[in-house]
C-alpha positions in Angstrom: -90.0 164.1 254.4 -88.4 162.6 250.7 -85.1 162.2 252.0 -86.0 160.6 255.1 -88.0 158.4 253.6 -85.7 157.1 251.0 -83.3 156.9 254.3 -85.0 154.7 256.2 -86.1 152.5 253.1 -81.9 152.9 252.6 -81.6 151.1 256.5 -84.0 148.7 255.8 -82.6 147.3 253.5 -78.6 147.2 253.5 -79.3 146.2 257.2 -82.2 144.0 257.5 -80.1 140.9 258.4 -77.6 142.2 260.3 -79.4 143.5 264.1 -81.2 140.0 266.0 -79.3 138.5 268.7 -76.8 135.8 267.8 -76.7 132.3 269.9 -73.4 131.1 269.8 -72.0 127.8 268.4 -72.4 125.4 265.6 -73.8 121.6 266.1 -75.5 119.1 264.9 -78.3 116.9 266.3 -79.4 114.5 263.5 -77.8 112.2 261.0 -79.9 114.3 258.3 -77.2 116.9 257.5 -76.0 116.1 253.9 -75.5 119.0 251.2 -77.7 117.7 249.1 -80.3 118.4 252.3 -78.8 121.5 252.4 -79.7 122.7 248.8 -82.9 120.5 247.9 -84.3 122.3 251.2 -83.2 125.5 250.2 -84.5 125.6 246.3 -88.3 124.2 248.1 -87.9 127.8 249.3 -87.8 129.6 245.9 -90.2 132.5 245.7 -91.5 132.6 249.5 -91.3 136.3 250.6 -89.2 138.5 252.2 -90.2 139.6 255.5 -87.4 141.2 258.2 -86.7 139.0 261.1 -88.8 136.4 259.7 -87.5 132.5 260.1 -90.1 131.2 258.1 -91.8 128.3 257.0 -93.6 131.1 254.8 -91.6 134.1 254.5 -87.9 134.5 255.5 -84.8 137.2 256.0 -81.5 136.5 254.8 -80.1 134.6 257.7 -83.5 133.7 258.8 -83.6 131.9 255.4 -80.0 130.3 256.4 -80.4 129.3 259.5 -84.2 127.5 259.1 -82.9 125.4 256.2 -79.8 124.4 258.4 -81.8 124.0 261.3 -84.4 121.6 259.3 -81.7 119.0 258.6 -80.6 119.6 262.8 -77.7 121.5 261.9 -77.7 124.4 264.9 -76.1 128.2 263.7 -76.8 131.1 265.1 -79.6 133.8 263.3 -78.0 136.7 262.6 -75.5 136.8 259.0 -72.1 138.6 261.1 -72.8 135.6 264.0 -73.4 133.1 261.0 -70.1 134.0 258.9 -68.3 133.3 262.6 -68.7 130.5 263.1 -66.0 127.8 263.4 -63.8 127.3 260.4 -61.8 128.0 257.9 -63.1 131.5 255.0 -63.3 129.8 251.7 -62.7 131.6 248.6 -65.2 131.7 245.6 -63.4 128.9 244.1 -63.2 126.6 247.0 -66.8 126.6 248.0 -68.9 123.9 247.6 -72.5 123.6 247.2 -74.4 123.5 249.9 -71.4 125.8 251.7 -72.8 129.0 253.7 -71.7 132.7 251.9 -71.3 135.8 253.5 -72.2 139.1 251.6 -71.1 142.8 253.5 -73.7 144.3 250.8 -73.1 147.5 252.3 -69.4 147.8 251.8 -69.2 149.2 255.7 -66.5 146.2 256.0 -68.7 143.5 258.0 -70.7 140.8 256.8 -74.7 141.5 256.6 -76.3 138.7 254.2 -76.0 135.3 253.8 -77.2 133.0 251.2 -76.2 128.8 249.8 -73.8 128.8 248.2 -75.7 126.1 245.2 -72.2 125.7 242.2 -71.5 127.2 239.0 -71.2 131.2 240.6 -75.2 130.6 241.9 -76.2 131.1 245.4 -80.2 130.9 247.0 -80.8 133.6 249.5 -83.9 135.7 250.7 -82.9 139.2 249.0 -84.3 142.7 250.1 -83.9 143.6 247.1 -85.9 143.9 243.9 -86.7 140.5 244.3 -88.2 140.8 247.7 -88.2 136.9 248.0 -86.0 133.6 248.5 -84.4 133.4 245.2 -81.3 132.8 242.9 -78.4 134.9 242.6 -75.5 135.4 240.3 -72.3 135.8 242.1 -70.0 137.1 239.9 -73.2 140.5 239.0 -73.9 142.4 241.4 -72.8 140.1 244.3 -69.6 140.1 242.8 -68.0 143.3 245.1 -69.7 142.0 247.9 -68.7 138.6 248.5 -66.3 138.0 251.4 -65.9 134.6 252.4 -68.2 131.4 252.4 -67.4 128.3 255.3 -68.3 124.3 255.1 -70.0 123.2 257.8 -68.1 119.7 258.6 -71.1 117.3 259.2 -68.3 114.9 261.3 -68.5 117.0 264.2 
């Protein structure tokens, strides 16, 4: 029985941002977009609890957090981490990231993106973590996430 419970917990933690329907396309519906606004809004949610399937304003899952922050500034992005990782644009390596870029990870190391966050600069990113913090937190990309990072994406505000 314990093995089943541990397995369910494992699946819940490592697939929490993957299994929701995606929407297509990225669009800007207002002129309030800027990387400063993205970071400022993201940081306002620091410490809010993680909840599977949540898009705020009081709790989030990882892709729901990225989705909600962008929606606040008028940027329409897909809802899931995997779909967010497939938006139009060039894949960015760690050294190409700029503050406010979306970052994507394969935390289960199964060959597909299942986690997303927002890059803050200096190797840090903010995200809704289903791990130890179980909240919106700031993590170091060179720590536990180092070998799980896949790429980043920058939203072009001039679209």
